[in-house]
C-alpha atoms as one frame of an Amber mdcrd trajectory, in Angstrom:
protein
  20.126   8.730 -13.656  19.010   5.250 -14.772  18.623   2.397 -12.310  17.795
  -1.279 -12.627  14.918  -2.246 -10.346  13.518  -5.625  -9.361   9.882  -5.530
  -8.319   7.942  -8.410  -6.769   4.803  -8.961  -4.756   3.951 -12.194  -2.969
   5.575 -14.984  -4.929   8.903 -13.633  -6.150   8.096 -12.830  -9.755  10.923
 -10.508 -10.568  10.860  -8.008 -13.378  14.159  -6.340 -14.031  14.019  -3.099
 -15.951  15.764   0.201 -16.441  13.933   3.338 -15.368  14.776   6.980 -15.047
  14.386   8.198 -11.492  14.285  11.766 -10.257  16.999  11.649  -7.586  15.471
  14.469  -5.528  12.080  12.733  -5.533  13.747   9.436  -4.624  15.509  11.072
  -1.676  12.277  12.673  -0.444  10.382   9.384  -0.750  13.149   7.497   1.053
  13.093  10.020   3.895   9.308   9.739   4.222   9.308   5.943   3.988  12.396
   5.452   6.138  14.184   3.437   3.468  17.687   3.391   2.063  18.423   2.765
  -1.567  16.397   2.675  -4.736  15.192  -0.918  -4.500  13.951  -0.596  -0.916
  12.292   2.756  -1.613  10.496   1.571  -4.742   9.390  -1.640  -3.033   8.083
   0.227   0.031   6.339   2.841  -2.131   4.551   0.094  -4.073   3.523  -1.571
  -0.809   2.130   1.768   0.401   0.082   2.220  -2.778  -1.401  -1.273  -2.461
  -2.119  -0.835   1.268  -3.662   2.592   0.648  -6.054   1.154  -1.907  -7.036
  -1.645   0.485  -7.745   0.956   3.195  -9.780   3.029   0.742 -11.907  -0.007
  -0.165 -12.488  -0.847   3.502 -13.513   2.718   4.314 -15.918   2.689   1.378
 -17.365  -0.611   2.581 -17.918   0.861   6.058 -19.374   4.041   4.592 -21.912
   2.147   2.492 -22.344  -0.732   4.984 -21.819  -3.060   2.018 -22.079  -6.622
   3.313 -21.997  -5.467   6.936 -24.653  -5.824   9.584 -23.342  -3.215  12.002
 -26.535  -1.189  11.568 -28.650  -3.983  13.079 -29.428  -3.373  16.779 -29.513
  -7.108  17.587 -26.003  -7.546  16.212 -24.622  -4.519  18.011 -26.260  -5.584
  21.287 -24.178  -8.778  21.142 -21.012  -6.865  20.273 -20.747  -5.166  23.670
 -21.309  -8.235  25.865
């Protein structure tokens, strides 16, 4: 089944297009995301992808201590005051 979808992020730049959507996959995604309808499900799924990437970058930054000073005893001593 083909659907028209409007997608925007931040400032409402809207791109209207026609896509083919697997209805079973759409229903599963909607159930997982707690959404109703194609537009809401696609929008929420895109938000989840963007948020997941942000979390991945933050975890990597913590793992490598990139730009962080949490490994410095003098900093950590002040953190628990």
